[in-house]
C-alpha positions as CSV (number, residue, x, y, z in Angstrom):
1,M,13.5,50.6,-38.3
2,V,13.5,46.8,-38.7
3,N,11.1,44.9,-41.0
4,G,9.3,48.2,-41.8
5,S,8.0,48.8,-38.2
6,P,9.4,51.1,-35.5
7,P,10.7,49.2,-32.4
8,A,8.1,50.9,-30.2
9,E,5.3,49.8,-32.4
10,R,6.5,46.2,-32.5
11,A,6.9,46.3,-28.7
12,L,3.3,47.5,-28.4
13,G,2.1,44.8,-30.6
14,R,3.9,42.1,-28.6
15,R,2.4,43.5,-25.4
16,F,-1.2,43.5,-26.7
17,E,-1.1,40.4,-28.9
18,P,-1.9,38.1,-25.9
19,V,-5.0,40.1,-25.4
20,L,-6.0,39.5,-29.0
21,Y,-5.4,35.7,-28.6
22,A,-7.5,35.7,-25.4
23,F,-10.3,37.6,-27.2
24,V,-10.3,35.0,-30.1
25,A,-10.2,32.1,-27.7
26,G,-13.0,33.5,-25.6
27,A,-15.1,34.4,-28.6
28,V,-14.8,30.8,-30.1
29,T,-15.6,29.3,-26.7
30,L,-18.7,31.4,-26.2
31,F,-19.8,30.8,-29.8
32,V,-19.7,27.0,-29.4
33,A,-21.2,27.1,-25.9
34,L,-24.1,29.2,-27.1
35,K,-24.8,26.7,-29.8
36,F,-25.1,23.9,-27.3
37,Y,-26.8,25.7,-24.5
38,G,-29.2,27.4,-27.0
39,S,-30.2,23.9,-28.2
40,L,-30.7,22.8,-24.6
41,R,-33.0,25.6,-23.7
42,L,-35.0,25.6,-26.9
43,Q,-35.7,21.9,-26.5
44,T,-36.7,22.2,-22.8
45,L,-39.1,25.0,-24.0
46,H,-40.8,22.4,-26.1
47,A,-41.0,20.2,-23.0
48,L,-42.9,23.0,-21.3
49,H,-45.2,23.1,-24.4
50,W,-46.2,19.5,-23.7
51,A,-46.6,20.0,-20.0
52,H,-48.4,23.4,-20.2
53,P,-49.7,23.9,-23.8
54,E,-51.9,26.8,-22.7
55,R,-48.8,28.9,-21.7
56,F,-46.6,28.0,-24.7
57,D,-47.6,31.0,-26.9
58,E,-47.2,33.3,-24.0
59,L,-43.7,32.1,-23.3
60,V,-42.7,32.4,-27.0
61,R,-44.0,35.9,-27.2
62,A,-42.1,36.9,-24.1
63,G,-38.9,35.5,-25.6
64,R,-38.6,33.0,-22.8
65,L,-36.3,30.0,-23.0
66,G,-36.9,26.6,-21.4
67,P,-35.5,25.7,-18.0
68,W,-32.0,24.4,-17.5
69,S,-31.4,20.7,-17.7
70,A,-28.4,18.4,-18.6
71,P,-27.9,15.8,-21.3
72,L,-26.8,13.2,-18.8
73,D,-28.4,12.0,-15.5
74,D,-24.8,11.6,-14.2
75,V,-24.5,15.4,-14.2
76,F,-27.1,15.4,-11.4
77,I,-25.1,12.9,-9.4
78,H,-22.4,15.6,-9.2
79,F,-25.2,18.0,-8.2
80,D,-26.3,15.6,-5.5
81,F,-22.8,15.4,-4.0
82,A,-22.4,19.2,-4.4
83,R,-25.6,20.0,-2.5
84,S,-24.7,17.6,0.2
85,A,-21.2,19.2,0.5
86,A,-22.9,22.7,0.6
87,R,-25.2,21.4,3.4
88,G,-22.2,20.2,5.5
89,A,-22.3,16.5,4.5
90,P,-19.3,16.1,2.1
91,F,-18.9,12.7,0.4
92,E,-22.5,11.8,1.0
93,W,-24.8,11.4,-2.0
94,V,-27.8,12.2,0.2
95,P,-27.2,13.5,3.7
96,G,-27.9,10.7,6.1
97,N,-26.9,7.9,3.7
98,G,-23.3,7.9,5.0
99,Y,-20.0,8.0,3.0
100,S,-20.2,7.1,-0.7
101,S,-17.3,6.4,-3.0
102,G,-19.7,6.5,-6.0
103,G,-18.8,10.0,-7.3
104,T,-16.5,10.0,-10.4
105,S,-14.7,13.1,-9.2
106,F,-13.4,14.1,-5.8
107,L,-12.9,17.7,-6.6
108,Y,-15.7,18.7,-9.0
109,P,-18.6,18.5,-6.5
110,F,-16.8,21.0,-4.2
111,V,-16.4,23.4,-7.2
112,L,-20.1,23.0,-7.9
113,A,-20.9,23.6,-4.2
114,V,-19.4,27.1,-4.5
115,G,-22.2,27.9,-7.0
116,Y,-24.8,26.4,-4.7
117,W,-23.5,28.7,-1.9
118,L,-23.7,31.6,-4.4
119,G,-27.4,31.0,-5.0
120,F,-27.5,28.7,-8.0
121,R,-30.0,26.3,-6.6
122,G,-32.3,23.7,-8.2
123,L,-31.9,23.4,-11.9
124,D,-30.0,26.7,-11.9
125,L,-27.0,24.8,-10.7
126,M,-26.6,23.7,-14.3
127,E,-26.2,27.4,-15.2
128,W,-23.2,27.5,-12.8
129,A,-21.9,24.3,-14.4
130,A,-22.2,26.0,-17.8
131,I,-20.3,29.0,-16.5
132,L,-17.6,26.7,-15.1
133,A,-17.4,24.8,-18.4
134,C,-16.9,28.0,-20.4
135,V,-14.3,29.4,-18.0
136,C,-12.4,26.1,-18.0
137,T,-12.5,25.6,-21.7
138,F,-11.2,29.2,-22.1
139,A,-8.5,28.3,-19.6
140,V,-7.5,25.3,-21.6
141,L,-7.1,27.4,-24.7
142,L,-4.9,29.9,-22.8
143,G,-2.8,27.2,-21.3
144,A,-2.5,25.2,-24.5
145,R,-0.7,28.1,-26.1
146,Q,2.3,26.8,-24.2
147,L,2.4,24.0,-26.8
148,T,3.3,26.5,-29.7
149,R,6.0,28.4,-27.9
150,D,8.6,27.4,-30.5
151,L,6.4,28.5,-33.4
152,P,5.5,32.0,-34.5
153,R,2.8,33.5,-32.3
154,A,0.3,33.6,-35.2
155,A,0.4,29.8,-35.4
156,S,-1.2,29.5,-32.0
157,Y,-4.5,30.9,-33.4
158,V,-5.2,27.5,-34.9
159,L,-5.7,26.0,-31.4
160,P,-9.1,27.5,-30.5
161,F,-10.6,26.4,-33.8
162,G,-9.0,23.0,-33.8
163,F,-9.8,22.2,-30.2
164,L,-13.5,23.0,-30.4
165,S,-14.0,21.7,-34.0
166,V,-15.4,18.3,-33.0
167,G,-19.0,18.3,-31.7
168,A,-18.7,15.2,-29.6
169,L,-15.9,16.8,-27.5
170,D,-17.9,20.0,-27.2
171,W,-20.9,17.9,-26.1
172,S,-18.8,16.5,-23.2
173,L,-17.1,19.9,-22.3
174,F,-20.4,21.7,-21.9
175,S,-22.4,18.7,-20.6
176,G,-22.0,19.7,-16.9
177,M,-19.6,16.8,-16.3
178,E,-16.1,17.3,-15.0
179,V,-14.3,17.1,-18.4
180,A,-13.7,20.8,-18.8
181,L,-12.4,21.2,-15.3
182,L,-10.1,18.2,-15.8
183,L,-8.6,19.7,-18.9
184,A,-8.3,23.2,-17.4
185,L,-6.3,21.8,-14.5
186,W,-4.2,19.7,-16.9
187,A,-3.5,22.9,-18.8
188,A,-2.3,24.4,-15.5
189,A,0.0,21.4,-15.0
190,L,1.2,21.9,-18.6
191,I,2.3,25.4,-17.8
192,A,4.0,24.3,-14.7
193,Y,5.7,21.5,-16.7
194,G,6.9,23.9,-19.4
195,T,8.3,26.3,-16.9
196,L,10.1,23.5,-15.1
197,V,11.6,22.0,-18.3
198,E,12.8,25.4,-19.3
199,R,14.4,25.8,-15.9
200,L,16.1,22.4,-16.3
201,R,18.1,23.7,-19.2
202,D,20.1,25.7,-16.7
203,P,22.9,23.5,-15.3
204,A,22.3,24.8,-11.8
205,P,21.2,22.1,-9.2
206,V,17.5,21.5,-9.0
207,R,15.9,22.3,-5.7
208,H,13.0,20.0,-4.7
209,A,10.8,23.1,-4.2
210,E,11.0,23.8,-7.9
211,L,9.1,20.6,-8.5
212,A,6.2,21.6,-6.2
213,P,4.0,23.6,-8.7
214,L,3.9,20.7,-11.2
215,A,3.3,18.1,-8.4
216,A,0.5,20.3,-6.9
217,A,-1.2,20.7,-10.3
218,C,-0.9,16.9,-10.9
219,V,-2.7,16.2,-7.6
220,L,-5.6,18.5,-8.7
221,V,-5.8,16.7,-12.0
222,V,-6.0,13.3,-10.3
223,A,-8.5,14.6,-7.8
224,T,-10.7,15.6,-10.6
225,R,-10.5,12.2,-12.4
226,P,-8.5,9.3,-11.1
227,E,-7.9,8.1,-14.6
228,A,-5.8,11.2,-15.2
229,V,-3.0,9.5,-13.4
230,V,-1.8,8.7,-16.9
231,A,-1.2,12.4,-17.4
232,V,0.9,12.5,-14.2
233,V,3.0,9.6,-15.5
234,V,3.6,11.4,-18.8
235,F,4.6,14.7,-17.0
236,A,6.9,12.8,-14.6
237,A,8.5,10.9,-17.5
238,G,9.0,14.2,-19.3
239,V,10.8,15.7,-16.3
240,A,13.0,12.5,-16.0
241,L,14.0,12.7,-19.7
242,A,14.9,16.4,-19.3
243,L,17.2,15.6,-16.4
244,L,18.6,12.4,-17.8
245,R,21.7,14.1,-19.1
246,R,22.6,14.8,-15.4
247,G,22.4,11.1,-14.6
248,P,19.8,8.5,-13.9
249,R,19.5,9.2,-10.2
250,P,18.5,12.9,-10.4
251,A,16.1,12.0,-13.2
252,L,14.4,9.2,-11.2
253,V,14.3,11.3,-8.0
254,A,12.6,14.2,-9.8
255,A,10.1,11.9,-11.5
256,F,9.3,10.3,-8.2
257,L,8.8,13.6,-6.4
258,V,6.5,14.9,-9.2
259,G,4.3,11.8,-9.0
260,L,4.5,11.1,-5.3
261,P,1.7,13.5,-4.1
262,S,-0.7,12.1,-6.7
263,A,0.1,8.6,-5.7
264,L,-0.4,9.4,-2.0
265,F,-3.8,11.0,-2.9
266,I,-4.9,7.8,-4.7
267,V,-3.7,5.6,-1.9
268,G,-5.3,7.8,0.7
269,Q,-8.6,7.7,-1.2
270,S,-8.5,3.9,-1.5
271,L,-7.8,3.6,2.3
272,T,-10.6,5.9,3.1
273,N,-12.9,3.8,0.9
274,L,-11.7,0.7,2.7
275,V,-12.3,2.1,6.1
276,M,-15.7,3.7,5.3
277,T,-17.2,1.0,3.0
278,G,-15.1,-2.2,3.4
279,D,-14.0,-1.9,-0.2
280,S,-10.9,0.0,-1.3
281,T,-12.2,0.1,-4.8
282,A,-14.6,3.0,-5.6
283,A,-18.2,2.1,-6.2
284,G,-18.1,3.4,-9.7
285,A,-15.2,1.1,-10.5
286,L,-17.0,-1.9,-9.0
287,V,-20.1,-1.1,-11.2
288,K,-18.3,-0.2,-14.4
289,L,-14.9,-1.9,-14.8
290,E,-14.8,-5.3,-16.4
291,A,-12.0,-6.4,-14.1
292,H,-14.6,-6.3,-11.3
293,H,-17.2,-8.2,-13.1
294,P,-18.0,-11.2,-10.9
295,Y,-18.7,-13.7,-13.7
296,L,-16.0,-12.9,-16.3
297,T,-12.9,-15.0,-16.6
298,R,-9.5,-13.4,-17.1
299,R,-9.6,-14.2,-20.8
300,E,-13.0,-12.7,-21.1
301,V,-11.9,-9.5,-19.3
302,L,-8.9,-9.3,-21.7
303,D,-11.1,-9.8,-24.7
304,A,-13.5,-7.1,-23.5
305,W,-10.5,-4.8,-23.0
306,F,-9.3,-5.4,-26.6
307,F,-12.9,-4.8,-27.9
308,H,-13.3,-1.5,-26.1
309,L,-9.8,-0.4,-27.2
310,K,-10.7,-1.0,-30.8
311,Y,-14.1,0.5,-30.4
312,Q,-12.8,3.8,-29.0
313,I,-10.4,4.3,-31.8
314,L,-12.8,3.4,-34.6
315,R,-15.9,5.0,-33.2
316,V,-14.2,8.3,-32.6
317,T,-12.5,8.2,-36.0
318,H,-15.2,6.8,-38.2
319,Y,-18.2,8.5,-36.6
320,H,-17.4,11.5,-34.4
321,F,-14.6,13.0,-36.6
322,A,-16.5,12.9,-39.9
323,D,-19.7,11.8,-41.6
324,T,-17.6,9.6,-44.0
325,A,-15.2,7.3,-42.2
326,I,-12.1,7.9,-44.3
327,Y,-12.0,11.7,-43.6
328,G,-11.9,11.0,-39.9
329,W,-8.3,9.8,-40.3
330,L,-7.3,13.4,-41.3
331,V,-7.1,14.2,-37.5
332,W,-4.5,11.4,-37.1
333,V,-2.6,12.6,-40.2
334,F,-2.3,16.1,-38.8
335,A,-1.4,14.8,-35.3
336,G,1.4,12.7,-36.9
337,A,2.6,15.8,-38.8
338,A,3.3,17.5,-35.5
339,L,5.7,14.6,-34.6
340,F,7.7,15.2,-37.8
341,E,8.2,18.9,-37.2
342,R,11.2,19.5,-34.8
343,R,9.6,22.5,-33.1
344,T,6.4,20.6,-32.2
345,R,7.7,17.1,-31.7
346,K,8.0,17.2,-28.0
347,P,4.6,18.8,-27.1
348,A,3.0,16.5,-29.7
349,A,4.6,13.4,-28.1
350,L,3.4,14.6,-24.7
351,L,-0.1,15.0,-26.0
352,L,-0.3,11.7,-27.9
353,A,1.3,9.7,-25.1
354,T,-1.3,11.0,-22.7
355,A,-4.1,10.3,-25.1
356,A,-2.8,6.8,-25.8
357,L,-2.4,5.9,-22.1
358,W,-5.9,7.3,-21.4
359,V,-7.5,5.1,-24.1
360,L,-5.6,2.1,-22.9
361,L,-6.8,2.7,-19.3
362,V,-10.5,3.4,-20.0
363,A,-10.7,0.4,-22.3
364,G,-11.3,-1.5,-19.1
365,N,-14.5,0.4,-18.5
366,G,-17.5,-1.7,-19.7
367,Q,-19.6,1.5,-20.2
368,V,-17.1,3.2,-22.5
369,R,-19.5,2.7,-25.4
370,W,-22.4,4.6,-23.8
371,Q,-23.2,8.3,-23.1
372,N,-21.8,9.6,-26.4
373,E,-18.4,8.0,-25.7
374,R,-17.8,10.6,-22.9
375,Y,-15.2,8.4,-21.2
376,T,-12.9,8.7,-24.3
377,M,-13.3,12.5,-24.8
378,P,-10.3,13.6,-22.7
379,A,-8.1,11.6,-25.1
380,V,-10.0,13.2,-28.0
381,A,-9.1,16.6,-26.6
382,W,-5.4,15.8,-26.5
383,L,-5.5,14.3,-29.9
384,L,-7.2,17.4,-31.3
385,L,-4.6,19.6,-29.7
386,A,-1.9,17.5,-31.3
387,A,-3.7,17.8,-34.7
388,S,-3.9,21.5,-34.2
389,L,-0.2,21.6,-33.6
390,G,0.3,19.7,-36.8
391,V,-1.8,22.1,-38.8
392,A,0.0,25.1,-37.3
393,A,3.4,23.5,-38.0
394,L,2.5,22.7,-41.6
395,L,1.3,26.3,-42.2
396,V,4.5,27.7,-40.7
397,R,6.6,25.4,-42.8
398,A,4.6,26.4,-45.9
399,V,5.3,30.1,-45.2
400,E,9.0,29.4,-44.6
401,L,9.3,27.5,-47.9
402,R,7.2,30.0,-49.9
403,A,10.1,30.8,-52.3
404,R,10.3,27.1,-53.3
405,I,7.9,24.8,-55.0
406,R,7.4,22.8,-51.8
407,G,5.9,25.8,-50.0
408,P,2.8,26.1,-52.2
409,L,2.4,22.3,-52.2
410,V,2.5,22.1,-48.4
411,L,0.1,25.0,-48.1
412,A,-2.3,23.5,-50.7
413,A,-2.3,20.1,-49.1
414,T,-2.8,21.5,-45.6
415,V,-5.6,23.8,-46.6
416,T,-7.3,21.0,-48.6
417,G,-7.0,18.6,-45.7
418,V,-8.5,21.2,-43.2
419,A,-11.3,22.0,-45.7
420,L,-12.2,18.4,-46.1
421,F,-12.2,17.8,-42.4
422,V,-14.4,20.9,-41.8
423,I,-16.9,19.9,-44.6
424,H,-17.2,16.4,-43.2
425,Q,-17.3,17.3,-39.5
426,A,-20.0,20.0,-40.0
427,P,-22.9,17.5,-40.2
428,R,-21.6,15.7,-37.1
429,F,-21.3,19.0,-35.3
430,R,-24.9,20.0,-36.1
431,E,-26.0,16.5,-35.1
432,Q,-24.2,16.9,-31.7
433,V,-25.8,20.3,-31.1
434,W,-29.2,18.7,-31.7
435,F,-28.4,15.6,-29.6
436,F,-27.3,17.8,-26.7
437,G,-30.6,19.6,-26.7
438,R,-32.7,16.5,-27.2
439,A,-30.9,14.5,-24.5
440,S,-31.3,17.4,-22.1
441,R,-35.0,17.5,-22.9
442,N,-35.3,13.8,-22.3
443,I,-33.7,14.1,-18.9
444,Y,-36.0,17.0,-18.1
445,D,-39.1,15.2,-19.4
446,Q,-38.5,12.0,-17.4
447,H,-36.0,12.4,-14.6
448,V,-36.7,16.0,-13.6
449,R,-40.4,15.5,-13.9
450,T,-40.3,12.3,-11.8
451,G,-38.3,14.2,-9.1
452,S,-40.9,17.0,-9.2
453,L,-43.7,14.5,-8.9
454,L,-42.2,13.0,-5.8
455,R,-41.6,16.4,-4.3
456,Q,-45.3,17.2,-4.7
457,M,-46.6,13.9,-3.3
458,Q,-48.7,14.2,-0.1
459,P,-47.4,12.7,2.1
460,P,-44.0,12.7,0.5
461,P,-42.1,9.4,0.3
462,E,-39.8,8.7,3.2
463,R,-37.2,7.1,1.0
464,V,-37.1,6.3,-2.7
465,L,-35.4,3.3,-4.2
466,L,-34.1,3.9,-7.7
467,G,-31.5,2.8,-10.2
468,D,-30.6,6.3,-11.5
469,A,-28.7,8.2,-8.8
470,G,-29.1,11.6,-10.3
471,A,-31.9,14.0,-11.1
472,I,-34.7,12.2,-9.2
473,P,-33.2,12.6,-5.7
474,Y,-31.8,16.0,-6.6
475,V,-35.1,17.5,-7.8
476,S,-37.3,15.7,-5.2
477,D,-34.8,16.4,-2.4
478,R,-36.0,13.3,-0.7
479,P,-33.9,10.5,1.0
480,A,-33.1,7.8,-1.5
481,L,-31.4,4.4,-1.9
482,D,-29.5,3.7,-5.1
483,I,-29.8,0.0,-5.7
484,I,-27.0,0.2,-8.2
485,G,-24.7,1.3,-5.4
486,L,-23.2,4.6,-6.6
487,G,-25.0,6.5,-3.8
488,G,-24.0,4.3,-0.9
489,F,-26.2,3.5,2.0
490,A,-25.3,2.6,5.6
491,G,-22.0,1.1,4.5
492,L,-23.7,-1.8,2.7
493,P,-22.0,-3.1,-0.5
494,F,-24.8,-2.4,-3.0
495,A,-22.3,-1.7,-5.8
496,R,-20.7,-5.1,-5.5
497,A,-24.0,-6.9,-4.8
498,T,-26.2,-5.6,-7.6
499,R,-23.5,-6.4,-10.2
500,H,-24.0,-10.0,-9.2
501,H,-27.8,-9.8,-9.5
502,V,-30.7,-7.7,-8.3
503,G,-31.4,-10.5,-5.8
504,A,-28.1,-9.8,-4.0
505,G,-29.1,-6.1,-3.8
506,I,-32.5,-7.1,-2.2
507,E,-30.6,-9.2,0.3
508,L,-29.1,-6.0,1.5
509,V,-32.5,-4.3,1.7
510,E,-33.5,-7.2,3.9
511,R,-30.8,-6.1,6.3
512,L,-32.3,-2.7,6.8
513,A,-34.7,-1.9,9.7
514,P,-38.3,-1.7,8.4
515,E,-38.4,2.0,8.9
516,L,-35.3,2.5,6.7
517,R,-36.6,0.5,3.8
518,P,-37.8,2.6,0.8
519,D,-41.5,3.3,0.6
520,L,-41.5,4.1,-3.1
521,L,-39.7,2.5,-6.1
522,A,-38.9,4.6,-9.2
523,L,-37.5,2.1,-11.7
524,Y,-37.2,1.0,-15.3
525,P,-39.0,-2.3,-15.1
526,G,-36.9,-3.8,-17.9
527,W,-33.7,-3.5,-15.9
528,W,-34.7,-5.5,-12.8
529,G,-36.4,-8.7,-13.9
530,D,-39.0,-9.9,-11.5
531,F,-38.1,-7.5,-8.7
532,P,-40.8,-4.8,-9.4
533,L,-43.4,-7.5,-10.2
534,W,-42.8,-9.3,-6.9
535,F,-42.4,-6.4,-4.6
536,G,-44.2,-3.5,-6.2
537,R,-47.7,-2.2,-7.0
538,K,-47.6,0.2,-9.9
539,V,-49.0,3.6,-9.0
540,G,-47.8,5.8,-11.9
541,E,-45.2,6.3,-14.7
542,V,-43.4,9.2,-16.3
543,P,-42.8,8.7,-20.1
544,V,-40.2,10.3,-22.3
545,R,-40.8,11.5,-25.8
546,G,-38.3,10.9,-28.6
547,N,-35.9,9.2,-26.3
548,V,-32.2,9.3,-27.2
549,I,-30.5,9.1,-23.7
550,C,-32.9,7.7,-21.0
551,G,-32.7,4.0,-20.0
552,G,-36.3,3.3,-20.8
553,A,-39.5,4.7,-22.3
554,S,-41.1,5.2,-18.9
555,K,-39.9,5.6,-15.4
556,V,-42.5,3.5,-13.4
557,L,-43.5,4.3,-9.8
558,Y,-44.4,1.4,-7.5
559,L,-45.5,1.2,-3.9
560,P,-43.4,-1.6,-2.4
561,D,-44.4,-4.5,-0.2
562,W,-41.3,-5.8,1.7
563,S,-43.2,-8.3,3.8
564,P,-41.8,-11.3,1.8
565,L,-38.5,-10.5,3.5
566,D,-39.8,-10.7,7.0
567,E,-39.5,-14.5,7.4
568,S,-36.5,-15.0,5.1
569,A,-33.9,-15.0,7.9
570,R,-35.7,-17.6,10.1
571,P,-35.8,-21.3,9.6
572,F,-39.4,-22.7,9.3
573,S,-38.5,-26.2,10.6
574,L,-37.1,-25.2,14.0
575,R,-37.9,-27.7,16.7
576,A,-39.0,-26.7,20.2
577,G,-36.0,-25.9,22.4
578,E,-33.7,-25.3,19.4
579,R,-32.0,-22.0,18.6
580,V,-30.1,-20.8,15.6
581,I,-26.3,-20.7,16.3
582,A,-25.1,-19.8,12.9
583,E,-26.9,-18.4,9.8
584,V,-25.2,-18.3,6.4
585,D,-27.1,-16.5,3.6
586,P,-25.7,-17.1,0.1
587,A,-26.1,-14.1,-2.2
588,D,-26.0,-11.7,0.8
589,M,-22.6,-10.1,0.4
590,V,-22.3,-9.2,4.1
591,S,-23.1,-12.8,5.2
592,E,-20.8,-14.3,2.6
593,R,-17.9,-12.1,3.7
594,E,-18.5,-12.9,7.4
595,H,-18.6,-16.6,6.7
596,H,-16.0,-16.8,3.9
597,Y,-18.6,-18.3,1.7
598,A,-17.3,-19.5,-1.8
599,V,-18.5,-21.5,-4.7
600,H,-15.7,-23.7,-6.2
601,G,-15.7,-24.8,-9.8
602,A,-18.5,-22.4,-11.0
603,P,-19.2,-18.7,-11.2
604,G,-21.9,-18.9,-8.6
605,F,-24.7,-17.0,-10.3
606,V,-27.4,-15.6,-8.2
607,A,-31.0,-16.7,-8.4
608,M,-34.1,-15.7,-6.4
609,K,-37.5,-17.2,-5.5
610,L,-40.8,-16.0,-4.1
611,L,-42.9,-18.9,-2.8
612,P,-45.3,-19.5,0.1
613,S,-43.8,-20.1,3.5
614,P,-44.5,-23.7,4.6
615,E,-44.9,-22.3,8.2
616,S,-47.3,-19.3,7.7
617,G,-48.4,-19.6,4.0
618,R,-47.4,-16.0,3.4
619,P,-45.0,-15.1,0.5
620,L,-41.4,-15.8,1.5
621,W,-38.5,-14.5,-0.7
622,D,-34.9,-15.6,-0.7
623,A,-31.9,-15.5,-3.0
624,G,-29.1,-18.0,-3.3
625,R,-26.2,-19.2,-5.4
626,V,-26.5,-21.5,-8.4
627,V,-24.2,-24.5,-7.9
628,P,-24.2,-26.8,-10.9
629,A,-23.3,-30.5,-10.9
630,G,-19.6,-30.9,-10.4
631,A,-19.2,-27.7,-8.3
632,S,-19.0,-27.3,-4.6
633,E,-19.4,-24.6,-2.0
634,S,-17.9,-23.9,1.4
635,F,-18.3,-21.6,4.4
636,V,-17.1,-21.1,7.9
637,V,-19.4,-21.0,11.0
638,S,-18.5,-20.0,14.5
639,G,-20.2,-19.6,17.9
640,L,-20.9,-23.3,18.3
641,T,-20.9,-25.1,21.6
642,P,-18.4,-27.9,21.1
643,G,-19.7,-31.5,21.6
644,R,-23.4,-30.5,21.6
645,P,-25.6,-32.2,19.0
646,T,-26.2,-29.9,16.1
647,R,-28.6,-29.9,13.2
648,L,-27.8,-28.5,9.8
649,L,-30.8,-27.0,7.9
650,V,-30.5,-26.2,4.2
651,R,-33.2,-24.2,2.5
652,L,-33.8,-25.1,-1.2
653,A,-36.5,-24.8,-3.8
654,P,-35.4,-27.8,-5.9
655,T,-36.3,-27.8,-9.5
656,N,-34.7,-31.3,-9.9
657,A,-33.8,-34.2,-7.6
658,T,-30.3,-33.9,-6.3
659,R,-27.9,-35.4,-3.7
660,F,-24.8,-33.9,-2.2
661,S,-22.4,-34.9,0.6
662,V,-21.5,-32.6,3.5
663,T,-18.1,-32.5,5.2
664,V,-17.2,-30.6,8.4
665,D,-13.5,-29.7,8.8
666,G,-12.8,-32.3,6.1
667,R,-14.6,-35.2,7.7
668,P,-17.7,-36.7,6.2
669,A,-20.9,-35.7,8.0
670,G,-23.6,-37.2,5.9
671,A,-25.5,-36.4,2.8
672,I,-28.5,-34.4,1.8
673,R,-31.1,-35.7,-0.6
674,V,-34.0,-33.7,-2.0
675,E,-36.7,-34.4,-4.6
676,A,-37.9,-31.9,-7.2
677,K,-40.6,-29.7,-5.6
678,D,-41.8,-26.2,-6.6
679,A,-41.8,-25.1,-2.9
680,W,-39.5,-24.1,-0.1
681,V,-37.8,-27.1,1.4
682,E,-35.5,-27.2,4.4
683,A,-33.4,-30.3,4.2
684,A,-32.0,-31.4,7.5
685,L,-28.8,-33.3,8.5
686,S,-29.1,-34.3,12.2
687,G,-26.7,-35.7,14.7
688,L,-23.7,-33.6,13.9
689,V,-21.2,-33.4,16.7
690,I,-18.6,-30.6,16.2
691,D,-15.6,-30.5,18.5
692,A,-14.7,-26.8,18.1
693,P,-16.5,-23.5,18.3
694,R,-15.5,-22.8,14.7
695,A,-15.8,-25.2,11.7
696,E,-15.5,-25.2,8.0
697,V,-18.5,-26.8,6.3
698,R,-18.4,-27.9,2.7
699,F,-21.2,-29.0,0.4
700,E,-19.5,-31.3,-2.1
701,A,-20.3,-31.7,-5.7
702,G,-23.7,-33.2,-6.3
703,D,-25.3,-35.2,-9.0
704,G,-27.5,-32.3,-10.2
705,E,-27.7,-28.5,-10.1
706,R,-28.8,-26.9,-6.8
707,V,-29.5,-23.5,-5.4
708,V,-28.8,-23.1,-1.7
709,Y,-30.8,-20.1,-0.4
710,H,-30.1,-20.3,3.3
711,V,-28.1,-22.4,5.8
712,F,-28.8,-22.7,9.5
713,L,-26.9,-24.5,12.2
714,V,-29.1,-25.1,15.2
715,Q,-28.4,-26.5,18.7
716,E,-30.6,-27.2,21.7
């Protein structure tokens, strides 16, 4: 006998102890999940009370819960892509819309599609997402045990409680987004990394095939969220450090091979985006990242990055970690303690490096402040694992020092710190449980009900234009056009256009054949300025009660009238015998790209007008670029017949008198003068003789602000 126990008994304990850990991890996961999903379904039950008050008592007596929903409309974007994949149209937000790069995850919709094939249809797909979230969270806790391999086994039991202790992280894990899957695959990569590093202690040469499990797991991590490339960098750096004693070349080669498949995946995805959409950058990045904001200077982008970096750290620490700001720093103290303990230093460094790089990367996302800080939550997960390691290490150290005065002091300090954290996190945890249910009810009340309303319409809409690419198209199962651009449509650059201004998005609608244009609008009117007023007739609205997550108090339905677009692409001062040789439409991204249009010396803000056509008297709409005094604009035209007299027609709606010179291929060609007039004007410059089929035209700086809405070159 050793330590008072027979060897056979100790062996039996070692054999079944992992089962005990799995039981504890599973029980904690299910306990927390039931808190959040119970809140969701109780809140949606109250939504049914408002919709069907006569049935509420019957439902309560029957012990019924409300329908499934989700706390974010973005969850339903994944559902849209998943359903399209299940129907044989992968990478399409809505079948028939064409390829879209607007999904935030390459892999997650396919995992959801499995549930769709298994029969989780409609809102029940959220039940499948909940099952996935629980399984993936459980997998994280199993894989994270790798972090405590140098501590006694009992120390690992801190992990389930520490990891799931913060309500904001649990909110994201169980929200139906891809966070739980991302962390589960990261845990798989962590296991592969630990196995590989253990193998590298053997001086035998490393075969490239031994790097494959880690490299494959890293690809899956990046395929779930591209920002997770930072985790790949940390794993590759860890492998390089483990091999450094064998020389720099083997270390660099191993790191390169670990990261290469992930890099190839990212490059391949970018090239696919470029081929399919004309933009290598994903639509989500175009919409959200400050670096792609069309009007920010480099200094403003950097200032925004610093602001979002500071915001993430302080918001998480001062708000999400505790109800009193100072106690939120306990998480950082415990994470730092893991760095001071030799047995937890390396895994803590890996966790904290990954979290730090993640926060630095997502600070470029202009929406990092919204949606319960969900973009920061993977970093919070790694930080909490590091803090759990720190608590475990302190408890082990206290036990090891129990015979000395320092042991009780360390134990008392650790227990006190944990108790203070729990006491001050508990109100936040309860708040997050409530918020999860209320947000889910809001989405159900407004977005799901709007989708149901559209589905029941007779006749149903042929295509719905909306600014929330989520529950409305999923529930209605109708063709849709997302004017923000996440959904993609016919390869048109809505994501890039609408970030300039809604007018640039309408320019792309103008390009669509009349039968493809939406015949219903479902919008928040406050988001889109004059657009719904000019183009829509209100026919209904869907309000939300006690709103905490939706973008407006009411989703308003409009019947659109696109007739103001019909004359926009035709000059109204065309003479008999003339024909349009070249048309340049400022604010139309496709036209601007084709003609290399640019504004020099100003951001080139987009403006739009709706005024009577001088030719027909009917409303005519157009959008253009604002060019202030001192700025100029240029474009390239082609298809001209050299030597033939050419007229230049410039459409304006001048709010002030202005004059600007025109040059063609650098040679003066005349000047255009207009007086202030609240009407469409087509100023003409006649007698141009262009000696080549292609020419660069430049409108020089004028003596006042101008907005050029359309340019036509006409020849007989």
